[in-house]
mmCIF file of the protein (N, C-alpha, C, O) and its ligand, coordinates in Angstrom:
data_MODEL
# 
_entry.id   MODEL 
# 
loop_
_entity.id 
_entity.type 
_entity.pdbx_number_of_molecules 
1 polymer     1 
2 non-polymer 1 
# 
_entity_poly.entity_id                      1 
_entity_poly.type                           'polypeptide(L)' 
_entity_poly.nstd_linkage                   no 
_entity_poly.nstd_monomer                   no 
_entity_poly.pdbx_seq_one_letter_code       MEEKKADEKTGKKHLCLVCARPSDTVICHACEDRIRGEVIDKKREAEKGKS 
_entity_poly.pdbx_seq_one_letter_code_can   MEEKKADEKTGKKHLCLVCARPSDTVICHACEDRIRGEVIDKKREAEKGKS 
_entity_poly.pdbx_strand_id                 A 
# 
loop_
_entity_poly_seq.entity_id 
_entity_poly_seq.num 
_entity_poly_seq.mon_id 
_entity_poly_seq.hetero 
1 1  MET n 
1 2  GLU n 
1 3  GLU n 
1 4  LYS n 
1 5  LYS n 
1 6  ALA n 
1 7  ASP n 
1 8  GLU n 
1 9  LYS n 
1 10 THR n 
1 11 GLY n 
1 12 LYS n 
1 13 LYS n 
1 14 HIS n 
1 15 LEU n 
1 16 CYS n 
1 17 LEU n 
1 18 VAL n 
1 19 CYS n 
1 20 ALA n 
1 21 ARG n 
1 22 PRO n 
1 23 SER n 
1 24 ASP n 
1 25 THR n 
1 26 VAL n 
1 27 ILE n 
1 28 CYS n 
1 29 HIS n 
1 30 ALA n 
1 31 CYS n 
1 32 GLU n 
1 33 ASP n 
1 34 ARG n 
1 35 ILE n 
1 36 ARG n 
1 37 GLY n 
1 38 GLU n 
1 39 VAL n 
1 40 ILE n 
1 41 ASP n 
1 42 LYS n 
1 43 LYS n 
1 44 ARG n 
1 45 GLU n 
1 46 ALA n 
1 47 GLU n 
1 48 LYS n 
1 49 GLY n 
1 50 LYS n 
1 51 SER n 
# 
loop_
_struct_asym.id 
_struct_asym.entity_id 
A 1 
B 2 
# 
loop_
_chem_comp.id 
_chem_comp.type 
_chem_comp.mon_nstd_flag 
ALA 'L-peptide linking' y 
ARG 'L-peptide linking' y 
ASP 'L-peptide linking' y 
CYS 'L-peptide linking' y 
GLU 'L-peptide linking' y 
GLY 'peptide linking'   y 
HIS 'L-peptide linking' y 
ILE 'L-peptide linking' y 
LEU 'L-peptide linking' y 
LYS 'L-peptide linking' y 
MET 'L-peptide linking' y 
PRO 'L-peptide linking' y 
SER 'L-peptide linking' y 
THR 'L-peptide linking' y 
VAL 'L-peptide linking' y 
ZN  non-polymer         . 
# 
_pdbx_entity_nonpoly.entity_id   2 
_pdbx_entity_nonpoly.name        ? 
_pdbx_entity_nonpoly.comp_id     ZN 
# 
_pdbx_nonpoly_scheme.asym_id         B 
_pdbx_nonpoly_scheme.entity_id       2 
_pdbx_nonpoly_scheme.mon_id          ZN 
_pdbx_nonpoly_scheme.ndb_seq_num     1 
_pdbx_nonpoly_scheme.pdb_seq_num     101 
_pdbx_nonpoly_scheme.auth_seq_num    101 
_pdbx_nonpoly_scheme.pdb_mon_id      ZN 
_pdbx_nonpoly_scheme.auth_mon_id     ZN 
_pdbx_nonpoly_scheme.pdb_strand_id   A 
_pdbx_nonpoly_scheme.pdb_ins_code    . 
# 
loop_
_atom_site.group_PDB 
_atom_site.id 
_atom_site.type_symbol 
_atom_site.label_atom_id 
_atom_site.label_alt_id 
_atom_site.label_comp_id 
_atom_site.label_asym_id 
_atom_site.label_entity_id 
_atom_site.label_seq_id 
_atom_site.pdbx_PDB_ins_code 
_atom_site.Cartn_x 
_atom_site.Cartn_y 
_atom_site.Cartn_z 
_atom_site.occupancy 
_atom_site.B_iso_or_equiv 
_atom_site.pdbx_formal_charge 
_atom_site.auth_seq_id 
_atom_site.auth_comp_id 
_atom_site.auth_asym_id 
_atom_site.auth_atom_id 
_atom_site.pdbx_PDB_model_num 
ATOM   1   N  N  . MET A 1 1  ? 38.607  5.397  -13.581 1.00 0.00 ? 1   MET A N  1 
ATOM   2   C  CA . MET A 1 1  ? 38.932  4.477  -12.482 1.00 0.00 ? 1   MET A CA 1 
ATOM   3   C  C  . MET A 1 1  ? 38.218  4.876  -11.189 1.00 0.00 ? 1   MET A C  1 
ATOM   4   O  O  . MET A 1 1  ? 37.713  4.028  -10.454 1.00 0.00 ? 1   MET A O  1 
ATOM   5   N  N  . GLU A 1 2  ? 38.189  6.159  -10.935 1.00 0.00 ? 2   GLU A N  1 
ATOM   6   C  CA . GLU A 1 2  ? 37.531  6.626  -9.707  1.00 0.00 ? 2   GLU A CA 1 
ATOM   7   C  C  . GLU A 1 2  ? 36.028  6.362  -9.735  1.00 0.00 ? 2   GLU A C  1 
ATOM   8   O  O  . GLU A 1 2  ? 35.400  6.130  -8.701  1.00 0.00 ? 2   GLU A O  1 
ATOM   9   N  N  . GLU A 1 3  ? 35.478  6.404  -10.921 1.00 0.00 ? 3   GLU A N  1 
ATOM   10  C  CA . GLU A 1 3  ? 34.048  6.144  -11.053 1.00 0.00 ? 3   GLU A CA 1 
ATOM   11  C  C  . GLU A 1 3  ? 33.726  4.713  -10.639 1.00 0.00 ? 3   GLU A C  1 
ATOM   12  O  O  . GLU A 1 3  ? 32.697  4.456  -10.013 1.00 0.00 ? 3   GLU A O  1 
ATOM   13  N  N  . LYS A 1 4  ? 34.610  3.786  -10.992 1.00 0.00 ? 4   LYS A N  1 
ATOM   14  C  CA . LYS A 1 4  ? 34.380  2.386  -10.614 1.00 0.00 ? 4   LYS A CA 1 
ATOM   15  C  C  . LYS A 1 4  ? 34.387  2.239  -9.093  1.00 0.00 ? 4   LYS A C  1 
ATOM   16  O  O  . LYS A 1 4  ? 33.565  1.515  -8.531  1.00 0.00 ? 4   LYS A O  1 
ATOM   17  N  N  . LYS A 1 5  ? 35.298  2.914  -8.443  1.00 0.00 ? 5   LYS A N  1 
ATOM   18  C  CA . LYS A 1 5  ? 35.364  2.852  -6.980  1.00 0.00 ? 5   LYS A CA 1 
ATOM   19  C  C  . LYS A 1 5  ? 34.073  3.379  -6.366  1.00 0.00 ? 5   LYS A C  1 
ATOM   20  O  O  . LYS A 1 5  ? 33.540  2.809  -5.415  1.00 0.00 ? 5   LYS A O  1 
ATOM   21  N  N  . ALA A 1 6  ? 33.592  4.463  -6.923  1.00 0.00 ? 6   ALA A N  1 
ATOM   22  C  CA . ALA A 1 6  ? 32.355  5.055  -6.419  1.00 0.00 ? 6   ALA A CA 1 
ATOM   23  C  C  . ALA A 1 6  ? 31.204  4.067  -6.572  1.00 0.00 ? 6   ALA A C  1 
ATOM   24  O  O  . ALA A 1 6  ? 30.350  3.955  -5.693  1.00 0.00 ? 6   ALA A O  1 
ATOM   25  N  N  . ASP A 1 7  ? 31.188  3.358  -7.687  1.00 0.00 ? 7   ASP A N  1 
ATOM   26  C  CA . ASP A 1 7  ? 30.128  2.377  -7.907  1.00 0.00 ? 7   ASP A CA 1 
ATOM   27  C  C  . ASP A 1 7  ? 30.181  1.275  -6.850  1.00 0.00 ? 7   ASP A C  1 
ATOM   28  O  O  . ASP A 1 7  ? 29.145  0.844  -6.344  1.00 0.00 ? 7   ASP A O  1 
ATOM   29  N  N  . GLU A 1 8  ? 31.364  0.832  -6.527  1.00 0.00 ? 8   GLU A N  1 
ATOM   30  C  CA . GLU A 1 8  ? 31.479  -0.231 -5.531  1.00 0.00 ? 8   GLU A CA 1 
ATOM   31  C  C  . GLU A 1 8  ? 31.016  0.269  -4.159  1.00 0.00 ? 8   GLU A C  1 
ATOM   32  O  O  . GLU A 1 8  ? 30.437  -0.480 -3.373  1.00 0.00 ? 8   GLU A O  1 
ATOM   33  N  N  . LYS A 1 9  ? 31.274  1.508  -3.899  1.00 0.00 ? 9   LYS A N  1 
ATOM   34  C  CA . LYS A 1 9  ? 30.922  2.065  -2.594  1.00 0.00 ? 9   LYS A CA 1 
ATOM   35  C  C  . LYS A 1 9  ? 29.403  2.169  -2.431  1.00 0.00 ? 9   LYS A C  1 
ATOM   36  O  O  . LYS A 1 9  ? 28.844  1.747  -1.419  1.00 0.00 ? 9   LYS A O  1 
ATOM   37  N  N  . THR A 1 10 ? 28.759  2.728  -3.431  1.00 0.00 ? 10  THR A N  1 
ATOM   38  C  CA . THR A 1 10 ? 27.317  2.961  -3.328  1.00 0.00 ? 10  THR A CA 1 
ATOM   39  C  C  . THR A 1 10 ? 26.524  1.750  -3.796  1.00 0.00 ? 10  THR A C  1 
ATOM   40  O  O  . THR A 1 10 ? 25.318  1.671  -3.566  1.00 0.00 ? 10  THR A O  1 
ATOM   41  N  N  . GLY A 1 11 ? 27.192  0.810  -4.449  1.00 0.00 ? 11  GLY A N  1 
ATOM   42  C  CA . GLY A 1 11 ? 26.450  -0.284 -5.059  1.00 0.00 ? 11  GLY A CA 1 
ATOM   43  C  C  . GLY A 1 11 ? 26.011  0.113  -6.450  1.00 0.00 ? 11  GLY A C  1 
ATOM   44  O  O  . GLY A 1 11 ? 25.746  1.285  -6.715  1.00 0.00 ? 11  GLY A O  1 
ATOM   45  N  N  . LYS A 1 12 ? 25.937  -0.836 -7.315  1.00 0.00 ? 12  LYS A N  1 
ATOM   46  C  CA . LYS A 1 12 ? 25.591  -0.508 -8.703  1.00 0.00 ? 12  LYS A CA 1 
ATOM   47  C  C  . LYS A 1 12 ? 24.159  -0.033 -8.816  1.00 0.00 ? 12  LYS A C  1 
ATOM   48  O  O  . LYS A 1 12 ? 23.829  0.806  -9.655  1.00 0.00 ? 12  LYS A O  1 
ATOM   49  N  N  . LYS A 1 13 ? 23.311  -0.582 -7.956  1.00 0.00 ? 13  LYS A N  1 
ATOM   50  C  CA . LYS A 1 13 ? 21.892  -0.284 -8.097  1.00 0.00 ? 13  LYS A CA 1 
ATOM   51  C  C  . LYS A 1 13 ? 21.498  0.954  -7.297  1.00 0.00 ? 13  LYS A C  1 
ATOM   52  O  O  . LYS A 1 13 ? 22.103  1.273  -6.274  1.00 0.00 ? 13  LYS A O  1 
ATOM   53  N  N  . HIS A 1 14 ? 20.492  1.625  -7.779  1.00 0.00 ? 14  HIS A N  1 
ATOM   54  C  CA . HIS A 1 14 ? 19.900  2.743  -7.049  1.00 0.00 ? 14  HIS A CA 1 
ATOM   55  C  C  . HIS A 1 14 ? 18.944  2.205  -6.000  1.00 0.00 ? 14  HIS A C  1 
ATOM   56  O  O  . HIS A 1 14 ? 18.637  1.014  -5.962  1.00 0.00 ? 14  HIS A O  1 
ATOM   57  N  N  . LEU A 1 15 ? 18.488  3.097  -5.162  1.00 0.00 ? 15  LEU A N  1 
ATOM   58  C  CA . LEU A 1 15 ? 17.391  2.744  -4.271  1.00 0.00 ? 15  LEU A CA 1 
ATOM   59  C  C  . LEU A 1 15 ? 16.131  3.437  -4.773  1.00 0.00 ? 15  LEU A C  1 
ATOM   60  O  O  . LEU A 1 15 ? 16.147  4.622  -5.103  1.00 0.00 ? 15  LEU A O  1 
ATOM   61  N  N  . CYS A 1 16 ? 15.070  2.696  -4.824  1.00 0.00 ? 16  CYS A N  1 
ATOM   62  C  CA . CYS A 1 16 ? 13.802  3.266  -5.276  1.00 0.00 ? 16  CYS A CA 1 
ATOM   63  C  C  . CYS A 1 16 ? 13.397  4.416  -4.353  1.00 0.00 ? 16  CYS A C  1 
ATOM   64  O  O  . CYS A 1 16 ? 13.445  4.289  -3.130  1.00 0.00 ? 16  CYS A O  1 
ATOM   65  N  N  . LEU A 1 17 ? 13.006  5.520  -4.946  1.00 0.00 ? 17  LEU A N  1 
ATOM   66  C  CA . LEU A 1 17 ? 12.628  6.700  -4.149  1.00 0.00 ? 17  LEU A CA 1 
ATOM   67  C  C  . LEU A 1 17 ? 11.335  6.465  -3.380  1.00 0.00 ? 17  LEU A C  1 
ATOM   68  O  O  . LEU A 1 17 ? 11.078  7.121  -2.371  1.00 0.00 ? 17  LEU A O  1 
ATOM   69  N  N  . VAL A 1 18 ? 10.529  5.536  -3.854  1.00 0.00 ? 18  VAL A N  1 
ATOM   70  C  CA . VAL A 1 18 ? 9.214   5.328  -3.243  1.00 0.00 ? 18  VAL A CA 1 
ATOM   71  C  C  . VAL A 1 18 ? 9.277   4.268  -2.150  1.00 0.00 ? 18  VAL A C  1 
ATOM   72  O  O  . VAL A 1 18 ? 8.823   4.512  -1.032  1.00 0.00 ? 18  VAL A O  1 
ATOM   73  N  N  . CYS A 1 19 ? 9.838   3.085  -2.456  1.00 0.00 ? 19  CYS A N  1 
ATOM   74  C  CA . CYS A 1 19 ? 9.828   1.991  -1.482  1.00 0.00 ? 19  CYS A CA 1 
ATOM   75  C  C  . CYS A 1 19 ? 11.218  1.725  -0.905  1.00 0.00 ? 19  CYS A C  1 
ATOM   76  O  O  . CYS A 1 19 ? 11.368  0.894  -0.009  1.00 0.00 ? 19  CYS A O  1 
ATOM   77  N  N  . ALA A 1 20 ? 12.237  2.427  -1.413  1.00 0.00 ? 20  ALA A N  1 
ATOM   78  C  CA . ALA A 1 20 ? 13.604  2.334  -0.887  1.00 0.00 ? 20  ALA A CA 1 
ATOM   79  C  C  . ALA A 1 20 ? 14.219  0.953  -1.073  1.00 0.00 ? 20  ALA A C  1 
ATOM   80  O  O  . ALA A 1 20 ? 15.171  0.600  -0.377  1.00 0.00 ? 20  ALA A O  1 
ATOM   81  N  N  . ARG A 1 21 ? 13.697  0.192  -1.981  1.00 0.00 ? 21  ARG A N  1 
ATOM   82  C  CA . ARG A 1 21 ? 14.301  -1.094 -2.301  1.00 0.00 ? 21  ARG A CA 1 
ATOM   83  C  C  . ARG A 1 21 ? 15.313  -0.910 -3.414  1.00 0.00 ? 21  ARG A C  1 
ATOM   84  O  O  . ARG A 1 21 ? 15.190  0.016  -4.215  1.00 0.00 ? 21  ARG A O  1 
ATOM   85  N  N  . PRO A 1 22 ? 16.320  -1.787 -3.477  1.00 0.00 ? 22  PRO A N  1 
ATOM   86  C  CA . PRO A 1 22 ? 17.298  -1.703 -4.561  1.00 0.00 ? 22  PRO A CA 1 
ATOM   87  C  C  . PRO A 1 22 ? 16.604  -1.804 -5.915  1.00 0.00 ? 22  PRO A C  1 
ATOM   88  O  O  . PRO A 1 22 ? 15.761  -2.672 -6.141  1.00 0.00 ? 22  PRO A O  1 
ATOM   89  N  N  . SER A 1 23 ? 16.978  -0.899 -6.803  1.00 0.00 ? 23  SER A N  1 
ATOM   90  C  CA . SER A 1 23 ? 16.327  -0.869 -8.113  1.00 0.00 ? 23  SER A CA 1 
ATOM   91  C  C  . SER A 1 23 ? 17.317  -0.415 -9.163  1.00 0.00 ? 23  SER A C  1 
ATOM   92  O  O  . SER A 1 23 ? 18.233  0.352  -8.864  1.00 0.00 ? 23  SER A O  1 
ATOM   93  N  N  . ASP A 1 24 ? 17.145  -0.875 -10.382 1.00 0.00 ? 24  ASP A N  1 
ATOM   94  C  CA . ASP A 1 24 ? 18.005  -0.426 -11.476 1.00 0.00 ? 24  ASP A CA 1 
ATOM   95  C  C  . ASP A 1 24 ? 17.727  1.027  -11.828 1.00 0.00 ? 24  ASP A C  1 
ATOM   96  O  O  . ASP A 1 24 ? 18.589  1.715  -12.375 1.00 0.00 ? 24  ASP A O  1 
ATOM   97  N  N  . THR A 1 25 ? 16.554  1.481  -11.523 1.00 0.00 ? 25  THR A N  1 
ATOM   98  C  CA . THR A 1 25 ? 16.152  2.837  -11.870 1.00 0.00 ? 25  THR A CA 1 
ATOM   99  C  C  . THR A 1 25 ? 15.825  3.628  -10.606 1.00 0.00 ? 25  THR A C  1 
ATOM   100 O  O  . THR A 1 25 ? 15.780  3.077  -9.506  1.00 0.00 ? 25  THR A O  1 
ATOM   101 N  N  . VAL A 1 26 ? 15.597  4.923  -10.783 1.00 0.00 ? 26  VAL A N  1 
ATOM   102 C  CA . VAL A 1 26 ? 15.312  5.790  -9.633  1.00 0.00 ? 26  VAL A CA 1 
ATOM   103 C  C  . VAL A 1 26 ? 14.031  5.333  -8.939  1.00 0.00 ? 26  VAL A C  1 
ATOM   104 O  O  . VAL A 1 26 ? 13.939  5.341  -7.712  1.00 0.00 ? 26  VAL A O  1 
ATOM   105 N  N  . ILE A 1 27 ? 13.063  4.941  -9.729  1.00 0.00 ? 27  ILE A N  1 
ATOM   106 C  CA . ILE A 1 27 ? 11.831  4.371  -9.179  1.00 0.00 ? 27  ILE A CA 1 
ATOM   107 C  C  . ILE A 1 27 ? 11.662  2.970  -9.758  1.00 0.00 ? 27  ILE A C  1 
ATOM   108 O  O  . ILE A 1 27 ? 11.711  2.797  -10.976 1.00 0.00 ? 27  ILE A O  1 
ATOM   109 N  N  . CYS A 1 28 ? 11.464  1.975  -8.909  1.00 0.00 ? 28  CYS A N  1 
ATOM   110 C  CA . CYS A 1 28 ? 11.406  0.589  -9.379  1.00 0.00 ? 28  CYS A CA 1 
ATOM   111 C  C  . CYS A 1 28 ? 10.136  0.386  -10.216 1.00 0.00 ? 28  CYS A C  1 
ATOM   112 O  O  . CYS A 1 28 ? 9.204   1.190  -10.194 1.00 0.00 ? 28  CYS A O  1 
ATOM   113 N  N  . HIS A 1 29 ? 10.148  -0.714 -10.943 1.00 0.00 ? 29  HIS A N  1 
ATOM   114 C  CA . HIS A 1 29 ? 9.052   -0.948 -11.880 1.00 0.00 ? 29  HIS A CA 1 
ATOM   115 C  C  . HIS A 1 29 ? 7.717   -1.083 -11.162 1.00 0.00 ? 29  HIS A C  1 
ATOM   116 O  O  . HIS A 1 29 ? 6.690   -0.615 -11.653 1.00 0.00 ? 29  HIS A O  1 
ATOM   117 N  N  . ALA A 1 30 ? 7.735   -1.717 -10.013 1.00 0.00 ? 30  ALA A N  1 
ATOM   118 C  CA . ALA A 1 30 ? 6.497   -1.914 -9.261  1.00 0.00 ? 30  ALA A CA 1 
ATOM   119 C  C  . ALA A 1 30 ? 5.879   -0.561 -8.898  1.00 0.00 ? 30  ALA A C  1 
ATOM   120 O  O  . ALA A 1 30 ? 4.684   -0.337 -9.091  1.00 0.00 ? 30  ALA A O  1 
ATOM   121 N  N  . CYS A 1 31 ? 6.719   0.336  -8.366  1.00 0.00 ? 31  CYS A N  1 
ATOM   122 C  CA . CYS A 1 31 ? 6.222   1.648  -7.967  1.00 0.00 ? 31  CYS A CA 1 
ATOM   123 C  C  . CYS A 1 31 ? 5.860   2.478  -9.199  1.00 0.00 ? 31  CYS A C  1 
ATOM   124 O  O  . CYS A 1 31 ? 4.896   3.243  -9.185  1.00 0.00 ? 31  CYS A O  1 
ATOM   125 N  N  . GLU A 1 32 ? 6.634   2.316  -10.247 1.00 0.00 ? 32  GLU A N  1 
ATOM   126 C  CA . GLU A 1 32 ? 6.338   3.054  -11.478 1.00 0.00 ? 32  GLU A CA 1 
ATOM   127 C  C  . GLU A 1 32 ? 4.945   2.681  -11.975 1.00 0.00 ? 32  GLU A C  1 
ATOM   128 O  O  . GLU A 1 32 ? 4.157   3.548  -12.351 1.00 0.00 ? 32  GLU A O  1 
ATOM   129 N  N  . ASP A 1 33 ? 4.655   1.394  -11.972 1.00 0.00 ? 33  ASP A N  1 
ATOM   130 C  CA . ASP A 1 33 ? 3.339   0.948  -12.409 1.00 0.00 ? 33  ASP A CA 1 
ATOM   131 C  C  . ASP A 1 33 ? 2.251   1.508  -11.506 1.00 0.00 ? 33  ASP A C  1 
ATOM   132 O  O  . ASP A 1 33 ? 1.204   1.955  -11.975 1.00 0.00 ? 33  ASP A O  1 
ATOM   133 N  N  . ARG A 1 34 ? 2.512   1.478  -10.202 1.00 0.00 ? 34  ARG A N  1 
ATOM   134 C  CA . ARG A 1 34 ? 1.515   1.955  -9.248  1.00 0.00 ? 34  ARG A CA 1 
ATOM   135 C  C  . ARG A 1 34 ? 1.251   3.440  -9.457  1.00 0.00 ? 34  ARG A C  1 
ATOM   136 O  O  . ARG A 1 34 ? 0.100   3.872  -9.502  1.00 0.00 ? 34  ARG A O  1 
ATOM   137 N  N  . ILE A 1 35 ? 2.320   4.215  -9.585  1.00 0.00 ? 35  ILE A N  1 
ATOM   138 C  CA . ILE A 1 35 ? 2.177   5.655  -9.788  1.00 0.00 ? 35  ILE A CA 1 
ATOM   139 C  C  . ILE A 1 35 ? 1.427   5.923  -11.085 1.00 0.00 ? 35  ILE A C  1 
ATOM   140 O  O  . ILE A 1 35 ? 0.555   6.790  -11.147 1.00 0.00 ? 35  ILE A O  1 
ATOM   141 N  N  . ARG A 1 36 ? 1.775   5.170  -12.112 1.00 0.00 ? 36  ARG A N  1 
ATOM   142 C  CA . ARG A 1 36 ? 1.107   5.345  -13.392 1.00 0.00 ? 36  ARG A CA 1 
ATOM   143 C  C  . ARG A 1 36 ? -0.388  5.074  -13.242 1.00 0.00 ? 36  ARG A C  1 
ATOM   144 O  O  . ARG A 1 36 ? -1.216  5.802  -13.790 1.00 0.00 ? 36  ARG A O  1 
ATOM   145 N  N  . GLY A 1 37 ? -0.723  4.037  -12.504 1.00 0.00 ? 37  GLY A N  1 
ATOM   146 C  CA . GLY A 1 37 ? -2.116  3.689  -12.293 1.00 0.00 ? 37  GLY A CA 1 
ATOM   147 C  C  . GLY A 1 37 ? -2.845  4.788  -11.539 1.00 0.00 ? 37  GLY A C  1 
ATOM   148 O  O  . GLY A 1 37 ? -3.994  5.104  -11.850 1.00 0.00 ? 37  GLY A O  1 
ATOM   149 N  N  . GLU A 1 38 ? -2.175  5.376  -10.542 1.00 0.00 ? 38  GLU A N  1 
ATOM   150 C  CA . GLU A 1 38 ? -2.806  6.445  -9.760  1.00 0.00 ? 38  GLU A CA 1 
ATOM   151 C  C  . GLU A 1 38 ? -3.066  7.658  -10.632 1.00 0.00 ? 38  GLU A C  1 
ATOM   152 O  O  . GLU A 1 38 ? -4.112  8.298  -10.522 1.00 0.00 ? 38  GLU A O  1 
ATOM   153 N  N  . VAL A 1 39 ? -2.112  7.975  -11.500 1.00 0.00 ? 39  VAL A N  1 
ATOM   154 C  CA . VAL A 1 39 ? -2.273  9.124  -12.389 1.00 0.00 ? 39  VAL A CA 1 
ATOM   155 C  C  . VAL A 1 39 ? -3.460  8.903  -13.304 1.00 0.00 ? 39  VAL A C  1 
ATOM   156 O  O  . VAL A 1 39 ? -4.259  9.811  -13.536 1.00 0.00 ? 39  VAL A O  1 
ATOM   157 N  N  . ILE A 1 40 ? -3.570  7.687  -13.822 1.00 0.00 ? 40  ILE A N  1 
ATOM   158 C  CA . ILE A 1 40 ? -4.693  7.380  -14.711 1.00 0.00 ? 40  ILE A CA 1 
ATOM   159 C  C  . ILE A 1 40 ? -6.004  7.489  -13.948 1.00 0.00 ? 40  ILE A C  1 
ATOM   160 O  O  . ILE A 1 40 ? -6.981  8.030  -14.467 1.00 0.00 ? 40  ILE A O  1 
ATOM   161 N  N  . ASP A 1 41 ? -6.034  6.983  -12.724 1.00 0.00 ? 41  ASP A N  1 
ATOM   162 C  CA . ASP A 1 41 ? -7.250  7.076  -11.923 1.00 0.00 ? 41  ASP A CA 1 
ATOM   163 C  C  . ASP A 1 41 ? -7.649  8.529  -11.707 1.00 0.00 ? 41  ASP A C  1 
ATOM   164 O  O  . ASP A 1 41 ? -8.824  8.880  -11.813 1.00 0.00 ? 41  ASP A O  1 
ATOM   165 N  N  . LYS A 1 42 ? -6.664  9.373  -11.404 1.00 0.00 ? 42  LYS A N  1 
ATOM   166 C  CA . LYS A 1 42 ? -6.962  10.787 -11.168 1.00 0.00 ? 42  LYS A CA 1 
ATOM   167 C  C  . LYS A 1 42 ? -7.504  11.435 -12.429 1.00 0.00 ? 42  LYS A C  1 
ATOM   168 O  O  . LYS A 1 42 ? -8.435  12.237 -12.374 1.00 0.00 ? 42  LYS A O  1 
ATOM   169 N  N  . LYS A 1 43 ? -6.922  11.087 -13.555 1.00 0.00 ? 43  LYS A N  1 
ATOM   170 C  CA . LYS A 1 43 ? -7.401  11.646 -14.823 1.00 0.00 ? 43  LYS A CA 1 
ATOM   171 C  C  . LYS A 1 43 ? -8.854  11.238 -15.062 1.00 0.00 ? 43  LYS A C  1 
ATOM   172 O  O  . LYS A 1 43 ? -9.687  12.041 -15.482 1.00 0.00 ? 43  LYS A O  1 
ATOM   173 N  N  . ARG A 1 44 ? -9.129  9.967  -14.781 1.00 0.00 ? 44  ARG A N  1 
ATOM   174 C  CA . ARG A 1 44 ? -10.494 9.483  -14.986 1.00 0.00 ? 44  ARG A CA 1 
ATOM   175 C  C  . ARG A 1 44 ? -11.467 10.223 -14.083 1.00 0.00 ? 44  ARG A C  1 
ATOM   176 O  O  . ARG A 1 44 ? -12.559 10.604 -14.505 1.00 0.00 ? 44  ARG A O  1 
ATOM   177 N  N  . GLU A 1 45 ? -11.055 10.423 -12.830 1.00 0.00 ? 45  GLU A N  1 
ATOM   178 C  CA . GLU A 1 45 ? -11.926 11.143 -11.897 1.00 0.00 ? 45  GLU A CA 1 
ATOM   179 C  C  . GLU A 1 45 ? -12.163 12.564 -12.365 1.00 0.00 ? 45  GLU A C  1 
ATOM   180 O  O  . GLU A 1 45 ? -13.276 13.082 -12.275 1.00 0.00 ? 45  GLU A O  1 
ATOM   181 N  N  . ALA A 1 46 ? -11.100 13.197 -12.871 1.00 0.00 ? 46  ALA A N  1 
ATOM   182 C  CA . ALA A 1 46 ? -11.234 14.562 -13.345 1.00 0.00 ? 46  ALA A CA 1 
ATOM   183 C  C  . ALA A 1 46 ? -12.200 14.615 -14.527 1.00 0.00 ? 46  ALA A C  1 
ATOM   184 O  O  . ALA A 1 46 ? -13.026 15.522 -14.628 1.00 0.00 ? 46  ALA A O  1 
ATOM   185 N  N  . GLU A 1 47 ? -12.086 13.643 -15.408 1.00 0.00 ? 47  GLU A N  1 
ATOM   186 C  CA . GLU A 1 47 ? -12.976 13.628 -16.560 1.00 0.00 ? 47  GLU A CA 1 
ATOM   187 C  C  . GLU A 1 47 ? -14.414 13.388 -16.121 1.00 0.00 ? 47  GLU A C  1 
ATOM   188 O  O  . GLU A 1 47 ? -15.346 13.969 -16.678 1.00 0.00 ? 47  GLU A O  1 
ATOM   189 N  N  . LYS A 1 48 ? -14.586 12.546 -15.139 1.00 0.00 ? 48  LYS A N  1 
ATOM   190 C  CA . LYS A 1 48 ? -15.938 12.290 -14.631 1.00 0.00 ? 48  LYS A CA 1 
ATOM   191 C  C  . LYS A 1 48 ? -16.528 13.564 -14.031 1.00 0.00 ? 48  LYS A C  1 
ATOM   192 O  O  . LYS A 1 48 ? -17.700 13.879 -14.237 1.00 0.00 ? 48  LYS A O  1 
ATOM   193 N  N  . GLY A 1 49 ? -15.694 14.287 -13.287 1.00 0.00 ? 49  GLY A N  1 
ATOM   194 C  CA . GLY A 1 49 ? -16.160 15.508 -12.659 1.00 0.00 ? 49  GLY A CA 1 
ATOM   195 C  C  . GLY A 1 49 ? -16.604 16.550 -13.692 1.00 0.00 ? 49  GLY A C  1 
ATOM   196 O  O  . GLY A 1 49 ? -17.569 17.282 -13.472 1.00 0.00 ? 49  GLY A O  1 
ATOM   197 N  N  . LYS A 1 50 ? -15.905 16.607 -14.791 1.00 0.00 ? 50  LYS A N  1 
ATOM   198 C  CA . LYS A 1 50 ? -16.249 17.588 -15.832 1.00 0.00 ? 50  LYS A CA 1 
ATOM   199 C  C  . LYS A 1 50 ? -17.592 17.271 -16.463 1.00 0.00 ? 50  LYS A C  1 
ATOM   200 O  O  . LYS A 1 50 ? -18.443 18.148 -16.613 1.00 0.00 ? 50  LYS A O  1 
ATOM   201 N  N  . SER A 1 51 ? -17.777 15.997 -16.834 1.00 0.00 ? 51  SER A N  1 
ATOM   202 C  CA . SER A 1 51 ? -19.008 15.617 -17.507 1.00 0.00 ? 51  SER A CA 1 
ATOM   203 C  C  . SER A 1 51 ? -19.949 14.997 -16.501 1.00 0.00 ? 51  SER A C  1 
ATOM   204 O  O  . SER A 1 51 ? -21.059 14.599 -16.856 1.00 0.00 ? 51  SER A O  1 
HETATM 205 ZN ZN . ZN  B 2 .  ? 9.723   1.001  -5.474  1.00 0.00 2 101 ZN  A ZN 1 
# 
C-alpha cells in the first residue's frame, strides 16, 4: 500500500537522465537512440584511426 502512495507522489514515470523529460525508462528512447548512435560513431572513428 505504501508503495502505491509513493508512486502517486513521484509520478509513475521516471524523468530521463539526459533530457529530463518524463519517460518510462531511466533514459528515454530518443536519448537512448542518440547515445547509441554516438557510441557507434566513436567506434567507427576508433577503427578508422587504427587502420
Ligand atoms: Zn531523454
